[in-house]
C-alpha positions in Angstrom: 67.5 75.6 120.6 66.5 75.0 117.0 68.8 76.4 114.3 67.0 78.1 111.4 67.3 76.4 108.0 69.5 79.2 106.7 71.7 81.1 109.1 75.1 82.8 108.8 77.3 81.6 111.6 80.7 83.3 111.9 83.5 84.6 114.1 83.1 88.4 114.2 83.4 91.5 116.3 82.1 95.0 116.0 84.0 95.8 112.9 85.2 92.6 111.2 84.0 89.1 110.2 86.3 86.1 109.5 85.8 84.1 106.3 87.8 81.1 105.2 89.3 80.2 101.9 91.7 77.4 100.9 94.5 77.7 98.3 97.6 76.1 97.0 101.0 77.2 98.5 101.7 79.5 95.6 98.7 81.7 96.3 98.5 81.3 100.1 102.2 81.9 100.9 102.4 85.3 99.2 99.0 86.4 100.6 99.9 85.6 104.2 103.3 87.3 103.7 101.7 90.4 102.2 98.7 90.4 104.5 96.4 90.7 101.4 95.9 88.9 98.2 98.7 89.5 95.7 99.9 87.8 92.5 99.4 85.0 91.6 95.9 85.5 93.1 93.6 86.1 90.1 91.2 89.0 90.3 89.5 87.9 87.1 88.1 84.8 88.8 85.2 84.5 91.1 86.5 83.9 94.7 84.3 82.0 97.2 84.3 83.0 100.8 82.9 80.9 103.6 82.1 82.2 107.2 81.6 78.6 108.4 84.9 76.9 109.4 83.4 73.4 109.2 81.9 74.0 105.8 85.3 75.1 104.6 86.8 71.9 106.1 84.3 69.8 104.1 85.1 71.8 100.9 88.9 71.4 101.3 89.0 68.0 102.9 90.8 69.3 106.0 93.4 70.9 103.8 94.1 67.7 101.9 92.5 68.3 98.5 94.8 69.3 95.6 95.0 73.1 95.3 93.5 73.6 98.8 96.4 72.5 101.0 96.5 75.9 102.9 93.5 77.3 104.8 93.4 81.0 105.3 91.3 82.9 107.8 90.6 86.2 106.1 89.4 89.0 108.4 87.3 91.4 106.4 85.2 94.5 107.3 81.6 93.9 108.3 80.7 96.8 106.1 82.1 95.1 103.1 80.6 91.7 103.9 77.2 93.3 104.5 77.4 95.3 101.3 78.1 92.0 99.5 75.0 90.4 101.1 72.9 93.3 99.8 74.3 92.9 96.3 74.1 89.1 96.1 72.0 87.1 93.7 71.2 83.5 94.5 73.4 81.1 92.4 70.3 79.0 91.7 66.7 80.0 90.9 64.2 79.7 93.7 60.7 79.2 92.4 59.3 80.3 95.7 60.9 83.7 95.4 58.2 85.0 93.0 60.9 85.9 90.5 60.6 84.2 87.1 63.5 82.2 85.8 64.1 84.8 83.2 64.2 87.7 85.7 66.5 85.7 88.0 68.8 84.9 85.0 69.0 88.6 84.1 69.8 89.5 87.7 72.4 86.8 87.9 74.2 88.1 84.8 74.3 91.6 86.2 75.5 90.7 89.7 79.1 90.5 90.8 78.1 88.6 94.0 76.6 85.1 94.2 75.0 83.7 97.4 74.8 80.0 97.9 73.4 78.0 100.8 75.0 74.6 101.3 74.5 72.0 104.0 76.4 72.8 107.1 78.8 70.1 108.4 79.5 68.5 111.7 83.0 68.0 113.2 83.0 64.7 111.3 81.9 66.5 108.1 78.5 64.8 108.2 75.5 66.8 106.7 73.5 68.8 109.2 69.9 69.8 108.7 70.6 73.5 108.2 72.5 75.5 105.7 75.6 77.7 105.7 76.4 80.6 103.5 79.1 81.0 101.0 79.5 84.1 98.8 81.0 84.2 95.4 82.7 87.5 94.7 83.5 88.3 91.1 83.8 91.2 88.7 84.5 94.6 90.2 83.7 93.3 93.7 86.9 91.3 93.8 88.8 94.5 93.9 86.8 95.7 96.8 87.4 92.4 98.6 91.1 92.5 98.0 91.8 96.2 98.3 89.2 97.6 100.7 87.6 94.9 102.8 90.6 92.7 103.8 91.9 93.6 107.2 94.2 90.6 107.7 95.0 87.1 106.4 96.1 84.3 108.8 97.2 80.8 107.9 95.2 78.4 110.0 96.4 75.2 108.3 98.2 74.0 111.5 95.0 74.4 113.5 93.1 72.6 110.7 95.4 69.7 110.8 95.3 69.5 114.6 91.5 69.5 114.6 91.4 66.9 111.8 93.7 64.6 113.8 91.9 65.0 117.2 88.4 66.0 116.3 88.4 68.1 119.5 85.4 70.5 119.4 87.2 72.8 121.9 89.6 73.7 119.2 87.0 75.0 116.8 86.6 78.7 116.2 83.7 80.1 118.3 81.1 80.9 115.7 77.8 82.5 116.5 74.8 83.7 114.5 75.7 86.7 112.4 73.3 89.6 111.9 74.2 92.2 109.3 74.7 95.7 110.6 71.8 98.1 110.1 72.4 101.4 108.2 
């Protein structure tokens, strides 16, 4: 079965979707303890969420990059995630969109949500021929993410390290194509 060039793949159920983020101990520890993002998490900064576990592993180097030593699985509401998708502006202009660079630039400045499609990664972090989504959440939308959408935060760093050491595909989260809820 051929994978579409752009496809959201995620762990999700009827009400929630899991996204991943990596942080230093000083942000991850309090967030896991509180079950939500608290100080010193900065609401003023754009925060990037990734539904793809392996793309997150590429980004954080299997939890070895400075400032990304703890990987969190953040379970958020599908309603919140789907709302973010409808509000998102591409982080880069796409000439095939029919939108002029000026129109795109104006829309980007007004949008609190950025969408970016990056090459998906294999278990060995090699580039795959299709793209995975990441969403940048900024402005007022950060408050929605932190206060309204977040259902739970789980530290999955031990799992990350086990997979990195063994490269056992059976340990990977079972992601499947994600389809936003209608209505």
